[in-house]
C-alpha positions in Angstrom: 81.7 -13.4 45.5 85.3 -14.1 44.6 87.2 -11.6 42.7 89.5 -11.8 39.8 92.2 -9.4 41.1 94.9 -8.4 38.5 93.2 -10.2 35.6 95.9 -10.4 32.9 95.1 -7.6 30.2 96.5 -9.9 27.4 94.2 -12.8 28.4 91.2 -10.3 28.6 92.2 -8.9 25.1 92.4 -12.5 23.7 88.9 -13.3 24.8 87.6 -10.2 23.7 88.8 -10.9 20.2 87.0 -14.3 20.3 83.6 -12.9 21.5 81.8 -12.5 18.2 82.6 -16.2 17.3 81.8 -17.3 20.9 78.4 -15.6 20.8 77.6 -17.2 17.5 78.5 -20.7 18.6 76.4 -20.1 21.8 73.5 -19.1 19.6 73.9 -22.3 17.4 74.1 -24.6 20.4 70.9 -22.8 22.0 69.0 -23.4 18.6 69.8 -27.1 18.8 69.1 -27.6 22.4 66.1 -25.4 22.7 64.1 -25.9 19.3 61.3 -23.4 20.4 63.9 -20.6 19.8 64.7 -21.7 16.3 62.6 -19.2 14.5 63.5 -16.3 16.9 67.2 -16.7 15.9 66.5 -16.5 12.2 67.1 -13.6 9.8 67.6 -10.2 11.3 66.2 -11.0 14.7 68.9 -13.7 15.0 71.6 -11.1 14.3 70.3 -8.8 17.1 70.2 -11.6 19.5 73.7 -12.7 18.8 75.0 -9.2 19.2 73.0 -9.2 22.6 74.7 -12.3 23.7 78.2 -10.7 22.6 77.5 -7.4 24.5 76.5 -9.5 27.6 79.7 -11.4 27.5 81.8 -8.4 26.8 80.2 -6.6 29.9 81.1 -9.8 31.9 84.6 -9.7 30.8 85.0 -6.0 31.7 83.9 -6.8 35.2 86.1 -9.9 35.5 89.1 -7.9 34.3 88.6 -5.0 36.5 89.9 -6.5 39.7 90.1 -4.5 42.8 86.4 -4.3 44.3 84.6 -5.2 41.1 82.4 -8.1 41.7 82.3 -10.1 38.3 79.4 -12.2 39.5 77.1 -9.1 39.8 75.8 -7.8 36.3 75.5 -4.1 35.7 72.2 -2.4 35.7 71.5 -2.4 32.0 72.3 -6.0 31.6 70.1 -6.9 34.5 67.3 -4.8 33.1 67.7 -6.4 29.7 67.3 -9.9 31.4 64.3 -8.7 33.3 62.7 -7.4 30.0 63.5 -10.8 28.2 61.5 -12.6 31.1 58.5 -10.2 30.7 58.6 -10.7 26.9 58.5 -14.6 27.4 55.4 -14.1 29.7 53.8 -11.9 27.1 54.4 -14.6 24.4 52.6 -17.2 26.5 55.8 -19.3 27.1 57.0 -20.5 30.5 60.5 -19.9 31.7 61.8 -23.4 30.9 63.0 -22.4 27.4 64.8 -19.4 28.6 66.6 -21.0 31.4 67.6 -23.8 29.3 69.0 -21.2 26.8 70.8 -19.6 29.7 72.4 -22.9 30.8 73.4 -23.8 27.2 74.8 -20.4 26.5 76.8 -20.5 29.7 78.2 -23.9 29.0 79.4 -23.0 25.6 80.6 -19.6 26.4 82.6 -21.1 29.4 84.1 -23.7 27.3 85.3 -21.4 24.5 86.4 -18.6 26.8 88.3 -20.7 29.2 90.2 -22.5 26.4 91.2 -19.1 25.1 92.0 -17.9 28.6 94.3 -21.1 29.5 96.0 -20.7 26.0 97.0 -17.2 26.9 98.4 -18.0 30.3 95.5 -17.9 32.8 96.6 -20.1 35.7 94.6 -23.0 37.4 93.4 -21.1 40.4 92.2 -18.0 38.4 90.6 -20.4 36.0 88.6 -22.0 38.6 87.6 -18.6 40.1 86.7 -17.6 36.5 84.3 -20.6 36.2 82.6 -19.5 39.4 82.0 -16.0 38.2 80.7 -17.2 34.8 77.9 -19.3 36.3 77.2 -16.8 39.2 76.8 -14.3 36.5 74.3 -16.5 34.4 72.5 -17.3 37.7 71.9 -13.5 38.3 70.7 -13.0 34.7 68.4 -16.0 35.2 66.9 -14.6 38.4 66.2 -11.4 36.9 64.4 -13.0 33.9 62.5 -15.2 36.3 61.5 -12.0 38.2 60.4 -10.3 35.0 58.3 -13.3 34.0 56.5 -13.5 37.3 55.8 -9.8 37.4 54.5 -9.8 33.7 52.0 -12.8 34.7 50.9 -11.0 37.8 50.3 -7.8 35.9 48.5 -9.4 33.1 46.4 -11.5 35.5 45.3 -8.4 37.4 44.6 -6.6 34.2 42.5 -9.6 32.9 40.8 -9.9 36.3 39.7 -6.3 35.9 38.4 -6.9 32.4 36.3 -9.9 33.7 35.0 -7.8 36.6 34.0 -5.1 34.1 32.2 -7.7 31.9 30.3 -9.1 34.8 29.2 -5.6 35.7 28.0 -5.0 32.2 26.1 -8.4 32.3 24.4 -7.6 35.5 23.5 -4.0 34.3 22.1 -5.4 31.0 24.5 -3.5 28.8 23.8 -3.8 25.0 24.7 -7.0 23.3 27.4 -5.6 21.1 29.1 -4.0 24.1 29.1 -7.3 25.9 30.5 -9.1 23.0 33.3 -6.5 22.8 34.0 -6.7 26.6 34.0 -10.7 26.4 36.7 -10.5 23.7 38.8 -8.1 25.4 38.8 -10.3 28.5 39.4 -13.3 26.5 36.2 -15.0 27.7 34.4 -17.4 25.6 30.6 -16.8 26.0 28.6 -19.9 27.0 25.1 -20.7 25.8 23.5 -19.5 29.2 24.4 -17.9 32.5 22.8 -18.5 36.0 23.1 -15.9 38.5 23.9 -16.9 42.1 24.0 -14.6 45.1 25.6 -15.7 48.4 27.6 -14.1 51.4 31.0 -13.1 50.2 32.6 -15.1 53.0 31.1 -18.5 51.4 32.2 -17.6 48.0 35.7 -19.4 47.7 34.3 -22.8 48.8 31.6 -22.7 46.1 33.9 -21.8 43.3 35.9 -25.0 43.7 33.1 -27.1 42.1 31.9 -24.5 39.6 32.8 -23.9 35.8 36.2 -22.2 35.5 34.6 -19.6 33.3 32.3 -18.4 36.2 32.3 -14.7 36.6 32.0 -12.8 39.9 31.2 -9.4 41.2 31.0 -8.2 44.8 28.0 -6.2 45.5 26.3 -4.2 48.3 22.4 -4.8 47.9 20.3 -2.4 49.9 17.2 -3.7 51.9 18.3 -7.3 51.6 19.0 -9.8 54.3 21.6 -11.0 55.1 23.2 -7.5 55.4 26.7 -7.0 54.1 28.8 -7.7 51.2 27.2 -10.2 48.9 29.1 -12.0 45.8 27.2 -12.4 42.7 28.3 -15.4 40.5 27.5 -15.8 36.9 27.6 -19.6 36.2 27.9 -20.8 32.7 25.7 -23.5 31.2 24.1 -24.5 34.5 20.7 -25.2 33.0 18.6 -28.3 32.3 20.2 -31.5 33.7 23.2 -29.4 35.0 20.9 -27.4 37.5 20.6 -30.1 40.1 24.4 -30.4 40.4 24.7 -26.6 40.7 22.2 -26.7 43.7 24.0 -29.5 45.2 27.2 -27.6 45.2 25.6 -24.7 47.0 24.2 -26.5 49.9 24.9 -24.9 53.1 26.1 -21.7 51.5 22.9 -19.4 52.0 22.7 -19.1 48.3 20.0 -17.8 46.1 19.9 -19.2 42.6 18.3 -17.5 39.6 17.0 -18.9 36.3 19.3 -19.7 33.5 19.1 -17.1 30.7 20.9 -16.6 27.5 24.4 -15.3 28.4 24.0 -11.7 27.3 20.6 -11.5 29.2 21.9 -12.6 32.5 20.7 -9.3 34.1 17.2 -11.0 34.1 18.5 -13.8 36.2 20.0 -11.1 38.6 16.7 -9.3 38.7 14.8 -12.5 39.8 17.4 -13.2 42.6 17.1 -9.6 43.9 13.2 -9.7 43.7 13.2 -13.1 45.8 15.8 -11.4 48.3 13.8 -8.2 48.8 10.6 -10.3 49.2 12.2 -12.2 52.1 12.2 -15.6 50.5 14.6 -18.0 52.1 15.6 -21.6 51.6 14.7 -24.3 53.8 17.5 -25.9 56.1 20.8 -26.3 54.2 19.5 -26.2 50.6 19.8 -23.1 48.5 16.9 -21.1 47.4 16.0 -22.1 43.9 13.8 -19.3 42.4 12.6 -21.7 39.8 10.7 -23.5 42.5 8.9 -20.6 44.0 7.6 -18.8 40.8 4.1 -18.6 42.2 5.2 -16.8 45.4 7.3 -14.4 43.2 4.4 -13.6 40.9 1.7 -13.0 43.8 4.2 -11.1 46.0 5.5 -8.9 43.3 3.1 -6.2 44.5 2.9 -6.4 48.4 0.7 -3.5 48.7 -1.8 -4.8 46.1 -1.7 -8.2 47.9 -2.4 -6.7 51.3 -5.5 -4.8 49.9 -6.6 -8.0 48.3 -6.4 -9.8 51.5 -8.2 -7.2 53.4 -11.1 -7.1 50.8 -11.6 -10.8 50.3 -11.3 -11.6 54.2 -13.8 -8.8 55.0 -16.6 -11.1 55.9 -14.4 -12.7 58.6 -13.6 -9.4 60.4 -16.6 -9.5 62.6 -15.5 -12.9 64.2 -13.3 -13.1 67.3 -9.6 -13.9 66.8 -9.9 -17.6 67.5 -12.8 -18.2 65.3 -11.3 -16.0 62.5 -8.1 -18.1 62.7 -9.7 -21.4 62.4 -12.0 -20.4 59.5 -9.3 -18.6 57.8 -6.9 -21.7 57.8 -9.9 -23.9 56.9 -10.8 -21.8 53.9 -7.1 -21.8 52.7 -7.1 -25.7 52.9 -10.3 -26.0 51.3 -9.3 -23.7 48.3 -5.7 -25.6 48.0 -7.4 -29.0 48.1 -10.2 -28.3 45.9 -12.9 -29.0 48.5 -12.0 -32.5 49.2 -13.0 -32.7 52.8 -11.0 -35.8 53.7 -7.7 -34.0 52.6 -8.6 -30.9 54.3 -9.1 -32.7 57.5 -5.8 -34.5 57.1 -4.1 -31.2 56.4 -5.6 -29.6 59.5 -5.5 -32.6 61.7 -9.2 -32.4 62.5 -12.2 -34.6 62.1 -14.0 -34.4 58.6 -17.2 -33.4 60.4 -15.2 -30.4 61.8 -14.4 -29.5 58.3 -18.1 -29.7 57.2 -19.1 -27.6 60.3 -16.7 -24.9 59.5 -17.4 -24.8 55.8 -21.1 -24.4 56.7 -20.0 -21.3 58.6 -18.1 -19.9 55.7 -21.0 -20.4 53.2 -23.2 -18.5 55.6 -20.5 -15.6 55.7 -19.6 -15.6 51.9 -22.8 -16.9 50.3 -22.6 -17.5 46.6 -19.1 -16.1 46.3 -17.5 -19.3 47.1 -19.2 -20.7 43.9 -17.8 -17.7 41.9 -14.8 -18.6 39.9 -13.3 -15.1 40.1 -13.9 -14.7 43.9 -12.3 -18.3 44.3 -9.3 -17.1 42.4 -8.9 -13.9 44.5 -9.2 -15.8 47.7 -6.6 -18.4 46.5 -4.2 -15.7 45.7 -4.7 -13.9 49.0 -4.4 -16.9 51.0 -2.1 -19.1 49.1 1.0 -17.3 50.1 0.0 -16.0 53.6 2.1 -17.1 56.5 0.2 -20.1 57.7 -0.5 -20.6 61.3 0.1 -23.7 63.2 -2.9 -26.3 62.7 -5.5 -25.5 65.4 -6.4 -29.1 65.8 -9.9 -30.2 66.7 -11.0 -27.3 68.7 -14.6 -27.4 68.0 
């Protein structure tokens, strides 16, 4: 940067004497050019700002008049720190940098106009005046850069702080914290509670693409869920107001993402939706092809598989009459009994389901009646058989094998 070597002391003294008036005129011009600052410059605060402008200009003149190795285009530490703090303050006030940068430009223009007029009137030559102009605007550019840096740092810091608050809120929701605590956490995170939340669990690697089409208020938490496939890091999303007519759109947005979708619940009861998803995962329920697993569509399986040991005991007891048969015969009669129960004894539908002739169904049912006797007419026995066989892994149709 150019230096003002041997800056005349008389010129510097004349400009210093003018600084209070220059600062006031700069502030007046800023108020006109940047209306959003009008209130800030009123009353005692306005006087403080005018003093700060004057001190900044005085520091510049001190550098400019120093000559030697002094670089007047580089503000001193305290001035840069003040500009940095000003940028952070703008971010905390929720304002962009547009107004502050405009204020810098206006202030620099007015200050240069008045100070250069005084300098020329007191004998500053053309070459020095030109260099003086360079230094004025380099000085302002440096202050602007410091304020931009402060603004960016404040936004990053406040963004990280808010993200941490949102993550804590998500954790509280998943753990089922008391309603009052959740309300307070939502207020701290500046998060407006929706009517409902729907929990979605999916592999962490597939999260970012899913978020593109979800409500901006969606909360997320990264979890390690033991005894769940696929193993590894899972992301839990809490999606606002995805119930009713909005649920199909949510399911479409999750296609191909290996997602499991819980039921919609009132927002402060989202832990119930999370518990449903975990139950489905631990029971090994999986979606077909690319569609997500919709737990609302497999409620019966969730109910009957809730106690796997009890289900196994039930199957052992109700299928005991088939145990003395050979493997092939037992398989045929088991699949026929399952289809007969699910189709309410309609022989043609059972035959179509098993890809066998209706006479084959009649023959097999005769065998089953011999084995079970009157139990196939007992509502309680039919209920137990339906539960035991309704969710069992179904073998491939045996075909017409006799």
